[in-house]
N, C-alpha and C positions, 0 to 999 in steps of 0.2 A: 513365235510358234505358229504353226500352220495346221489347219484341220480340213479334211474332206469329210463332209457330213451327209448322212442319209436324211437327217432332219435337223432343224435348228434346235429342237429340244435335246439333241444329243451333245450339244456344246457343254463341256464341263465348266462348272463354276470354280473360279480361282480368284481369291481375294487379292492376289498379287498383280492381276492384270488390270491395267489402266485404260486400254483402248482395244476396241474390237473393230476389225476391218472386214466387211462382208463384200465379196466379189459377186455381183449380181448381173445376170445376163438375160435370162429368159430361155428361150428354146432354140435360138438360131446359132449356127456355126459362124460366128462373127469374127473377123480377123483381130479386132482389138481384144476380144475375150480370149482368143488363142494366144495372144501376146501375154496376157495375164497368166494363163495356164503355164506357158513356157517359163515365166519368171517367178512363179508361185513359191517354189522352194527357196529361191534367193531372197525374195521379199520376207518370207517367214524367218529366215536366218537373220537378216539385217534389222528387222524391227525389234529384235531382242526378246527377252523373257517376260517383259511387262506389257506386251501387246500380242494380239492374236489376229491372224488373217484366216478367214474361213470361206470355203465355197462349197456348193452343194454337188452331190453326185448326180442329182436330177436338177439341172439348172432352172427349169421352169417352175418346179415345185418349190425350190429354195427361194427364188425371188418372190413368190407368192407368200411364203412364210415370213421372210424378212420384211416385206412390205406391210403385211397385216400387223406384225408385232411392233415395228418401229414407226410406221407412218400412218397406220389406221386404214380403215376401209375407204374406198372411193378415191384412191390416189392413182387413177388411170394415167395421169400425166407422167408417172414414173417410167412407163414403157417407152416413151419418146426419148428418155435420157439414157437408156441402156445401150451398150453395157456400161456399168458404172461401179463405183465403190461407195458403200455406205459406211461412214466412219462414226463411231459412237464411243462414249465413255461408260456405257452400262451393258452388263450381261443381260440377255433377254429375260431372265428370271428376276432381275433386280431393276428393271426399267421403271422410271418415274418421270414426272413432269419436267424435271430439271435436266434430263439427259440431253447431251449434245447429239444432234443428228445432222450429219453433213453428207450430202449426196454429191459425188464427183463424177460427172460424165467422162468416160475415158476418151471420147472423141475430142475433148477440149484439153486434155492433160498434156499431150505431146507438145502442142503449140504454146500453151501457157507456161510450161515449165522449161522450154528449150530442149526438148528431147526426152526420151524414155529414161535414160540413165539418171538424168537430173530429177525427173519426176519421182523415181524410186528413192533417190537420196533425200529429197525434200520430205517425202512421206515418212521415211525412217527417222529423220531428224524431228519431225513433228511429233511422232508418238514416243520417241525416246527422250527428247530434250525439251519438248513443248515449244519448239521453234515456230514462230508465227509466219515465217517466210512462205511456207506451204499455203497457209490460209490466204495470204495476200495475193498469191497467184490466181486465186479464184474469186477475188472480190474487186472486180473492175467497176468503175463508176457507171458505165453504160451496160453492165451485165444484167440481163433480165433475170437469169437464174439466181445470181447473187442477191439482187434486190428482193426477189421472192423469198429467199432463205431468211433475209432479215425481217421482212414484213409479216410472213405467215409462220405461226408457230403451231405445230401439229401436236395435239394432245389426245391420244386415243381414249382417255378416260373422260374427256369433257367435250362431247359433241363433235369431236374430230378436229376442228380447226379454229384458231383464234387469230385475230389481227393485232399487230403491234402498231397501234395508231401513232404513238410518239415517233417511231421510226419512219413511218410514212410521211408525217409532217416534216421531219428533219430532212428527208430525201427531197420533198417538194421544195422546201426553202432553199436547199443547196442548189437544186436544179434551176430555180427561178433567179438565183443570185449570179449564175454564170453568164458571162457576156455571150451574146449570140453573134453568129456570123463567122 
């Protein structure tokens, strides 16, 4: 399913929906965002009835709403990742601390997935069949964004950000155990 929204608050609640994909861009006429607009209807069709893709009619306002609701205040680094997709398993009205929040910068998607058709196929497989191949494409060992997604947990209800110390220690041990050279 696909929605063009005036506001995030207009997204209908549907208990049958397992994933929400938000297309976030900001205010610029960016070629990658244009590519998402061009393929929006196809993605909406291919993700099926248990997932929703949504974008805002006012992209700058929409990204601000999605950022505030899902990532909390003070996440200015998000702007450097745009255009992007934010994928979650919670409706904005049912958001809790256990919600998945995955930010996929579109500038990385083409190269990591081997082209746009494969990116869209992997995205559809992820939300329809829980295929982890899509996630693996964005979890490279030397990927700073991927490491930060594992280390930092954003919880709007609890001071904004917490650190996953166990994940940081595991990353450090893994990195120290690698042969150099």
